[in-house]
C-alpha positions in Angstrom: 0.0 0.2 0.0 1.4 3.8 -0.8 2.5 5.5 2.1 0.4 8.4 1.2 -2.8 6.3 1.7 -2.0 6.1 5.3 -1.8 10.0 5.8 -4.5 10.9 8.0 -3.6 15.1 8.1 -2.1 17.9 5.9 -0.7 20.5 7.8 -0.9 23.2 4.5 1.6 26.4 5.9 1.4 29.1 3.4 4.2 31.4 4.7 5.6 35.0 3.5 7.9 37.4 5.1 8.5 35.1 8.1 11.4 33.3 9.6 10.9 33.0 13.3 7.1 32.5 13.6 7.9 30.4 11.0 10.4 28.1 13.1 8.4 28.7 16.3 5.3 27.2 14.7 7.3 23.8 13.2 8.8 23.5 16.6 5.9 23.3 18.2 4.0 20.4 15.8 7.4 18.6 16.6 7.1 18.7 20.4 3.0 17.5 20.2 4.7 14.3 19.2 1.9 13.5 16.9 0.5 10.0 17.0 -0.9 9.7 13.9 1.1 9.8 9.8 1.0 13.6 8.8 2.9 15.9 6.1 3.5 19.5 6.8 3.0 21.0 3.2 5.2 25.1 3.3 3.6 26.9 0.2 6.6 29.2 -0.3 6.0 32.8 -1.2 9.3 34.1 -0.4 12.2 34.8 -2.8 14.4 31.3 -3.6 16.9 30.5 -0.5 14.8 32.5 2.0 13.8 29.3 4.1 16.7 27.5 3.7 17.7 27.7 7.2 14.1 26.9 8.6 14.1 24.1 5.7 17.3 22.8 6.5 16.4 22.5 10.6 13.6 20.7 10.4 13.7 18.9 6.9 15.0 15.1 8.7 12.9 15.6 12.0 9.4 16.9 10.0 7.7 15.5 7.2 8.4 18.2 5.1 7.2 19.6 1.9 8.6 22.8 0.4 6.6 24.1 -2.5 8.2 27.3 -3.5 5.9 29.5 -6.0 5.9 32.6 -7.5 2.8 34.1 -7.1 1.9 36.3 -4.0 -2.0 35.4 -1.8 -3.3 33.7 0.5 -6.0 32.1 -1.0 -4.2 30.8 -4.2 -1.6 29.3 -1.6 -3.7 27.4 0.4 -5.9 26.0 -2.6 -2.0 25.0 -4.2 -1.5 23.6 -0.8 -5.4 21.5 -1.3 -3.4 20.2 -4.9 -0.5 18.9 -3.1 -1.8 17.5 -0.4 -2.4 13.2 0.7 -3.9 13.3 3.8 -7.6 12.4 4.7 -8.2 15.6 6.6 -6.6 18.9 6.3 -5.2 22.1 8.5 -4.0 25.7 7.5 -2.9 27.3 10.9 -1.3 30.9 10.0 2.9 31.3 9.7 2.5 33.1 12.9 0.9 30.8 14.9 1.3 27.6 17.0 -0.4 24.7 18.1 -0.7 23.2 21.6 0.3 19.9 22.2 -3.1 18.7 22.3 -4.6 20.9 19.4 -4.9 17.8 17.0 -5.8 15.2 19.0 -8.5 17.0 20.7 -9.9 18.0 16.8 -9.6 14.1 15.9 -11.8 13.3 19.3 -14.6 15.7 18.4 -14.5 14.8 14.8 -14.9 11.2 15.6 -17.1 11.1 18.6 -19.6 13.5 16.7 -19.6 12.5 13.1 -18.2 15.5 12.0 -16.7 16.6 8.2 -15.1 19.7 9.3 -14.5 21.9 13.1 -13.0 25.1 13.9 -11.6 25.6 17.5 -10.2 28.9 18.2 -7.3 31.3 19.0 -5.7 32.5 22.1 -2.9 34.5 23.4 -0.2 33.6 25.4 -2.5 34.4 28.3 -5.4 32.2 27.2 -7.4 35.4 26.0 -9.4 35.1 23.1 -7.3 36.1 19.8 -8.1 37.3 16.8 -11.5 37.7 17.8 -14.0 36.7 20.3 -15.4 33.5 20.0 -18.1 31.4 21.4 -18.2 30.0 24.6 -20.1 26.4 23.9 -19.7 24.1 21.0 -21.9 25.0 18.6 -23.1 23.2 14.9 -22.6 25.9 12.6 -24.8 26.8 9.8 -25.5 30.4 8.1 -27.1 32.2 10.8 -25.0 31.1 14.3 -21.0 31.1 12.2 -20.0 34.4 13.1 -17.6 33.7 16.5 -17.3 30.3 15.7 -14.7 30.0 12.6 -11.5 31.0 11.8 -10.0 28.9 9.4 -6.6 29.2 10.3 -8.4 26.8 13.2 -10.3 24.5 10.7 -9.5 20.8 10.6 -11.8 19.4 7.5 -12.1 16.4 5.3 -9.9 16.6 2.5 -13.0 16.4 -0.1 -14.7 19.8 1.2 -11.6 21.8 0.3 -11.5 19.8 -3.2 -15.0 21.0 -3.9 -15.0 24.1 -2.4 -12.0 26.0 -2.8 -10.5 29.5 -1.7 -12.1 32.7 -4.1 -8.3 33.5 -5.0 -9.7 37.4 -5.5 -10.1 37.7 -1.4 -7.4 37.6 1.5 -3.8 38.8 2.1 -1.9 39.6 -1.1 -5.3 40.6 -2.9 -6.8 43.7 -3.6 -9.9 42.6 -1.6 -8.0 41.5 1.3 -10.3 39.5 4.0 -13.0 37.9 4.4 -12.0 34.8 2.8 -12.8 32.2 5.2 -16.4 33.8 5.6 -17.0 33.8 1.7 -15.6 29.9 1.8 -17.7 28.7 5.1 -21.1 30.8 4.1 -20.8 28.7 0.4 -20.5 25.4 1.8 -22.8 25.8 4.5 -25.3 27.5 1.7 -24.9 24.5 -0.9 -24.8 21.7 1.3 -27.1 21.9 4.5 -26.3 17.9 4.9 -22.9 18.6 6.3 -21.9 17.9 10.0 -19.7 21.4 10.9 -19.1 22.4 14.2 -16.6 25.0 16.0 -15.2 23.3 19.6 -13.0 25.6 22.2 -11.9 22.8 23.5 -9.2 22.8 20.1 -6.6 26.0 20.5 -4.3 27.1 19.0 -2.2 30.0 20.0 -2.0 33.4 18.1 -0.5 36.7 19.4 -2.9 39.8 19.6 -3.3 41.6 16.8 -2.7 45.3 18.2 -3.9 48.1 16.5 -3.5 51.6 17.2 -6.3 53.1 15.1 -4.9 55.6 13.0 -1.3 54.3 12.1 0.4 53.9 8.4 0.1 50.3 9.4 -3.8 50.4 10.6 -4.8 52.5 7.9 -3.4 49.8 5.3 -4.7 47.1 6.8 -8.1 48.5 7.2 -8.2 49.3 3.9 -7.6 46.0 2.4 -9.6 44.4 5.1 -12.8 46.6 4.4 -12.4 46.2 0.4 -12.4 42.0 1.0 -15.5 43.9 3.3 -17.4 44.9 0.6 -16.3 42.3 -1.9 -18.1 39.3 0.2 -21.1 42.2 0.8 -21.3 42.4 -3.2 -21.1 38.5 -3.8 -23.8 37.1 -1.5 -26.0 40.2 -2.2 -25.6 41.1 1.7 -27.2 44.5 1.2 -27.8 45.9 4.9 -24.5 44.6 6.1 -22.3 46.7 4.0 -24.7 49.9 4.3 -24.8 49.5 8.1 -20.8 48.8 8.2 -20.4 52.2 5.8 -22.9 54.1 8.2 -21.2 53.0 11.4 -17.7 54.0 10.0 -19.2 57.3 9.0 -21.0 58.6 12.2 -17.5 57.4 14.3 -15.4 59.3 11.9 -17.7 62.4 12.9 -17.7 61.5 16.6 -14.0 60.8 16.8 -12.8 63.8 14.3 -13.0 66.6 17.3 -11.1 63.9 19.7 -9.2 62.2 18.2 -7.8 62.9 14.4 -5.5 59.7 14.3 -8.6 57.4 14.9 -11.3 59.7 12.9 -8.6 59.3 9.6 -9.4 55.4 10.9 -12.8 55.1 10.3 -12.7 57.4 7.2 -10.3 55.1 5.4 -12.6 52.3 6.6 -15.7 54.1 4.8 -13.4 54.8 1.9 -12.5 51.6 1.2 -15.9 50.1 1.8 -17.4 52.6 -0.3 -14.4 51.9 -3.3 -14.7 48.2 -2.6 -18.1 48.1 -3.3 -17.6 49.6 -6.9 -14.7 47.4 -8.0 -16.2 44.2 -6.4 -19.3 45.2 -8.9 -16.5 45.4 -11.5 -15.1 41.9 -10.3 -18.1 40.1 -10.1 -19.6 42.2 -12.8 -22.8 42.7 -10.9 
């Protein structure tokens, strides 16, 4: 029997511009001492040789497939990882995250006990506090109406067949003009098109991820919010979330007005957010021909 048929989990890691963080992630996988066959697929979007020291460090200690690609884009990198994956299940940890010793063990317990097709966990910081977003407190079977607070795609462990049927939209995500919400789009499409799938969120499944500290108004925050809200606009146009988009535009407009006499930097942040939503909406219509 081909060894590839025995691989239970493909851990796909798209990465760009990070060495120390990737080193820490690979080290956490090694320390977890996983008791099943797995593979690690690194989708390397860096210049040639950028990751040589990291790859050479772990190549003989971990089952690594190192794929250097010429493109930049998180969604495209994930889709490329799916093409290369041999596992029955697949996971996409962020390159600045770490797994805990029981992350994947807990995931497979949930999958087996609840006959799941897909399960999401949560992100925590070094103090055990929710990071990335505020997660649900209890385990929940997810649907279109309750999915918020129950998913981050970097915490998913999914049957690979689902990813072969529903790819990530390569117009969305880090590295694209529409720089966010690819996970929402992906999960929403799955939940819309196949209601028979068992998809759950479990707070028992934990990934370490540092807090995203954002000082509203500095250059980094303005660049980030512009890309993210263009992604929000694309999502709303694609799925006809008109009320969601209007509400977001009005909230950012009101926040910009309120903060203008109090904090010009915060006012500029919300003004950029408002402009990104409006501009993203128009570009999304062109992209989607709506």
